[in-house]
C-alpha positions in Angstrom: 61.8 59.9 61.3 65.6 58.9 62.2 66.6 55.3 62.9 67.5 53.1 65.5 71.0 53.5 67.6 73.1 49.9 67.8 73.0 48.9 71.0 76.6 47.2 73.2 75.6 45.3 76.3 77.5 42.8 78.2 75.1 41.4 80.6 73.1 38.1 80.6 70.6 37.7 78.3 67.2 36.1 80.4 66.0 32.8 78.8 62.3 33.6 79.2 60.7 36.8 77.9 60.6 40.1 80.1 57.0 40.3 81.8 56.5 43.9 79.3 57.6 41.9 76.3 55.3 43.1 73.0 54.4 46.4 74.7 54.6 49.0 72.3 55.7 52.5 74.3 55.5 55.9 72.6 57.8 58.4 75.0 56.8 61.8 74.6 58.8 62.9 77.2 61.9 64.9 78.3 64.4 65.5 81.1 64.6 63.4 83.6 61.3 62.2 85.4 58.7 61.2 82.7 62.2 59.4 80.3 62.9 57.4 83.7 59.4 55.7 83.7 59.7 54.7 80.3 63.2 53.9 81.1 62.3 51.5 84.0 59.3 50.1 81.2 62.0 49.5 78.6 64.0 48.0 81.4 60.8 45.4 82.0 60.7 44.4 78.5 58.9 47.0 76.3 59.8 48.6 73.0 60.0 52.0 74.3 60.3 55.0 71.2 61.6 58.4 72.8 60.3 61.1 70.8 63.0 63.6 70.3 62.7 67.5 69.0 65.3 68.3 66.4 67.3 70.0 68.5 67.2 67.0 71.0 66.4 66.2 74.4 67.5 68.8 77.0 68.5 66.0 79.2 71.7 65.5 76.5 73.4 68.9 77.3 73.1 68.1 81.5 76.5 68.1 82.8 78.6 66.3 83.0 78.7 65.2 78.8 80.6 62.3 77.2 80.6 63.2 73.2 78.2 65.7 74.1 75.7 63.2 75.5 75.0 63.7 79.4 75.3 61.3 82.1 71.5 61.7 82.6 70.6 61.1 79.5 72.3 57.6 79.5 70.7 56.7 83.0 66.5 57.7 82.2 66.8 56.8 78.3 68.5 53.4 78.4 66.7 50.4 76.3 64.9 52.9 73.9 65.3 53.8 70.4 64.9 56.9 68.7 63.1 58.7 66.5 62.8 62.8 65.9 60.0 64.5 65.5 58.9 68.3 65.0 55.2 68.4 66.4 55.2 71.8 64.6 55.1 70.7 61.3 51.7 68.7 60.4 53.7 65.5 58.6 55.5 65.0 61.9 52.4 65.1 63.8 50.4 62.7 61.4 53.7 60.6 61.8 52.9 60.4 65.7 49.8 59.5 65.6 50.5 56.9 62.9 52.6 55.5 65.6 50.2 55.8 68.9 47.6 53.6 66.5 49.7 50.8 67.2 51.0 52.0 70.6 50.0 50.4 73.8 51.5 53.3 75.9 52.0 57.0 75.6 54.1 58.4 78.5 54.4 62.7 78.3 55.3 65.6 80.3 54.2 68.0 77.5 52.2 70.5 80.0 48.5 70.3 79.5 47.9 73.2 77.2 50.3 71.8 75.1 48.7 68.7 74.6 45.4 70.1 74.2 46.5 72.2 71.3 48.5 68.9 69.7 45.6 66.6 70.3 46.9 64.4 73.0 45.0 64.8 75.9 43.7 62.3 78.1 39.8 62.7 76.2 41.3 63.3 72.3 42.9 60.5 72.5 40.8 57.9 74.6 38.5 59.0 71.5 40.8 58.4 69.0 42.6 55.2 70.3 40.5 53.7 73.0 42.9 51.0 74.0 45.8 53.6 74.3 47.1 53.9 77.9 47.9 57.9 78.7 50.8 58.6 80.7 51.2 62.0 82.0 53.6 63.7 84.1 53.4 67.6 84.9 55.3 69.4 87.8 52.2 70.5 90.5 49.4 68.4 89.6 45.7 69.0 88.8 45.7 72.4 90.8 44.2 74.5 87.8 46.3 77.6 89.5 49.3 75.6 88.4 48.1 73.5 86.0 50.9 74.7 83.5 53.4 75.8 86.2 57.3 74.7 85.2 59.2 73.4 88.1 62.3 71.1 88.6 63.3 68.6 91.7 64.6 71.2 93.7 62.1 73.5 93.8 59.2 71.2 94.4 61.5 69.2 97.3 61.2 72.9 98.6 57.4 73.5 98.0 57.0 69.8 99.6 58.7 70.6 102.8 61.5 68.2 102.0 64.0 70.9 101.6 62.8 72.3 104.8 64.0 68.7 106.9 66.6 68.0 105.3 70.0 69.0 106.5 70.9 70.2 109.9 71.6 73.9 110.8 70.8 74.9 107.7 68.0 73.1 105.2 69.3 71.2 102.3 68.0 69.7 98.8 68.3 66.1 99.1 71.4 64.7 96.8 70.0 62.5 94.9 66.8 63.6 92.6 64.0 61.8 94.3 61.0 63.5 92.9 62.4 63.3 89.8 62.6 59.6 89.9 59.6 59.1 92.5 57.1 60.9 90.3 58.6 58.7 87.4 58.1 55.4 89.6 54.5 56.6 90.4 54.0 57.1 86.7 55.2 53.5 85.5 53.4 51.8 88.5 50.5 53.3 87.2 50.8 52.3 83.8 51.6 48.8 85.0 47.9 48.5 86.5 46.8 50.7 83.4 48.0 47.5 81.4 46.8 45.1 83.9 43.3 46.2 83.1 43.8 46.7 79.6 44.4 42.8 79.6 41.1 42.4 80.8 38.6 44.9 79.3 40.8 45.8 75.9 40.4 49.7 77.3 43.2 51.7 78.1 43.1 54.6 80.7 44.6 57.9 81.8 47.3 57.5 84.3 48.7 61.1 85.7 51.0 61.9 88.6 53.3 64.8 89.7 56.7 66.1 91.3 54.4 68.1 93.7 52.0 65.1 94.5 54.5 62.6 95.2 56.2 65.6 97.5 53.3 65.6 99.3 53.0 61.8 99.2 56.8 61.4 100.7 55.9 64.0 103.6 53.0 61.7 104.7 55.3 61.1 108.3 55.9 64.7 109.2 51.8 66.1 108.2 50.7 63.1 110.8 53.0 63.7 113.3 52.3 67.3 113.2 48.7 67.0 114.2 49.6 64.5 116.5 51.4 67.0 118.3 51.1 70.4 117.3 54.9 71.1 116.6 56.6 72.3 113.9 59.2 69.5 111.7 62.4 70.0 112.3 65.5 68.9 111.0 67.4 65.8 112.2 70.5 65.7 110.1 71.5 62.1 109.8 68.9 61.6 112.4 65.7 60.7 112.8 62.5 62.1 114.6 61.0 59.3 115.3 64.0 57.0 116.8 66.8 57.0 118.4 69.9 56.8 118.7 70.2 56.5 114.8 72.3 58.7 112.8 76.3 59.3 112.2 78.5 58.7 115.0 82.2 59.5 114.8 84.2 56.3 116.0 88.1 56.5 116.1 88.9 57.2 112.0 86.3 58.4 111.1 82.2 57.9 111.2 79.8 55.0 110.9 75.5 54.8 110.4 73.5 53.2 112.6 70.2 53.0 113.0 68.0 51.5 116.3 64.3 51.0 115.6 63.2 49.3 118.9 64.1 48.6 122.2 65.3 45.0 121.7 68.2 46.3 118.9 68.6 48.9 121.8 69.8 46.2 124.4 71.6 44.8 122.1 73.9 47.9 120.8 74.7 48.6 124.3 75.2 45.5 125.6 77.6 44.5 122.4 79.9 48.1 123.3 80.1 47.5 127.4 77.2 49.9 128.3 74.6 47.8 129.2 73.9 50.0 132.6 71.8 52.4 130.1 69.4 49.7 130.3 68.6 50.8 133.6 68.7 54.2 133.1 65.2 55.9 133.1 66.4 58.2 130.0 66.9 55.7 127.9 64.2 53.0 128.9 61.8 53.5 125.8 62.3 54.3 122.0 60.2 57.5 123.4 62.6 58.8 125.8 65.8 57.8 123.7 64.0 60.4 121.6 63.2 62.8 124.1 67.3 62.4 125.5 69.0 62.3 121.8 71.5 64.7 122.7 72.8 62.9 126.0 72.2 59.8 124.8 74.4 60.6 121.5 76.6 61.9 123.6 77.3 58.6 125.9 77.5 56.7 122.6 80.1 58.3 120.9 82.5 58.6 123.2 81.8 54.5 123.3 82.6 54.4 119.7 85.8 56.3 119.8 87.4 52.9 121.6 86.7 51.7 117.8 88.1 52.4 114.2 84.9 52.5 112.0 85.6 49.2 110.0 85.8 47.4 113.9 82.8 48.8 114.8 80.6 47.9 112.1 81.7 44.4 112.7 81.4 44.5 116.4 77.3 45.9 115.9 76.3 43.3 113.0 77.2 40.6 114.8 74.8 41.9 117.5 72.5 42.3 114.7 72.0 46.1 115.4 71.9 47.8 111.6 75.2 49.8 111.0 77.4 50.5 108.1 80.7 52.4 106.7 79.8 55.8 105.3 80.3 56.3 101.8 80.2 58.0 98.4 78.6 57.2 95.1 81.1 55.5 93.8 82.5 53.8 96.1 79.8 51.3 94.8 82.3 50.6 91.7 83.9 48.4 94.3 81.5 47.1 96.6 81.0 43.2 96.4 77.1 43.6 97.1 76.6 46.0 94.3 78.8 43.7 92.1 75.8 42.0 90.7 73.5 45.4 90.1 76.0 47.1 87.9 76.0 46.0 84.6 78.8 46.4 81.9 77.7 48.6 79.3 79.8 50.4 76.3 79.4 53.8 75.6 81.6 55.6 73.1 84.0 52.8 73.1 84.5 53.2 76.6 83.6 50.0 79.2 81.2 51.3 82.0 79.4 50.0 84.9 75.7 51.2 85.0 73.4 50.2 87.9 70.5 47.6 86.5 66.7 48.2 88.0 66.6 47.7 91.4 64.4 44.3 90.8 65.9 40.4 89.9 63.6 38.7 87.5 63.3 34.6 88.2 66.5 36.0 90.0 68.5 38.3 87.2 68.6 42.1 87.0 67.0 43.2 83.5 69.6 44.0 80.9 70.8 47.4 80.2 71.1 48.5 77.0 73.3 51.8 75.4 73.3 53.4 72.3 77.0 52.6 71.3 
């Protein structure tokens, strides 16, 4: 075993213990999705011990790196302590089982055959540790033909149709790892439910999810829309197949994003930009008719928007209670006043950095973030 890292952090401390204080989690996972799930539990106060092989977690080497540790590793392994175990060795397998004997949760993304080989499958662990919550994440879920099939976020985005409906002329992968982070969230939600049940019964349970199941769930709208209409799903770029007008629109000096989700919002939009006559046009009378004529509507609105700068237009639309915002890049959040409280100040390799906290406020405070220093 290796010793814990020392932490350096500059964020407000909670006066009251975090919700999962006292919960012990063994994080036998790698890469992004499952470690992110354990990071959520750590943010909420659990003591999370991240188990790594002697060569280290693969996420340590994902680009870009600083001092041989990647940005991704910091994102998904915050607030954890670290132990090195070689599970090929009998003594290290015994060390792991000693840890599980006093743990509340095991998180793992080892493939099912590997879990069984190590005696870490749900049945074996339930017998050995009745109070242990086991949380397993794989690529494709329980279907026997793909039970041990490897998969990455983009690969499963393709399989579940997300890439197919993302982008404009060409399909595109979502710009963030939505299935990795999403399946990690689902696993954490399942663990929280299992811990609640354990508080009543004293017994653990087995929670499982996958990138594929997350993708299937997040494609629900498109599945139902296809069954309603019989039509194939299409890409809408920054637009939305269910609403119009919706998406990026040009202005005098750039682009802004708007979202019009109903007739009342549409009334406020066209009134605020001097186009009230559109309310009498049957092509734009309802949301359904606006979706059917969205190309014509976008052309009309774009001409009106061209009279404004992006900043001016966002101000006009917000005053009219129309959802609108500037087009930005992720790094722009570093200077966004609305994000400032959520960006925790941390020290990584003697450099002061800003890192987004968990998007939950507990009694008004974001959970603290701690990084290895």
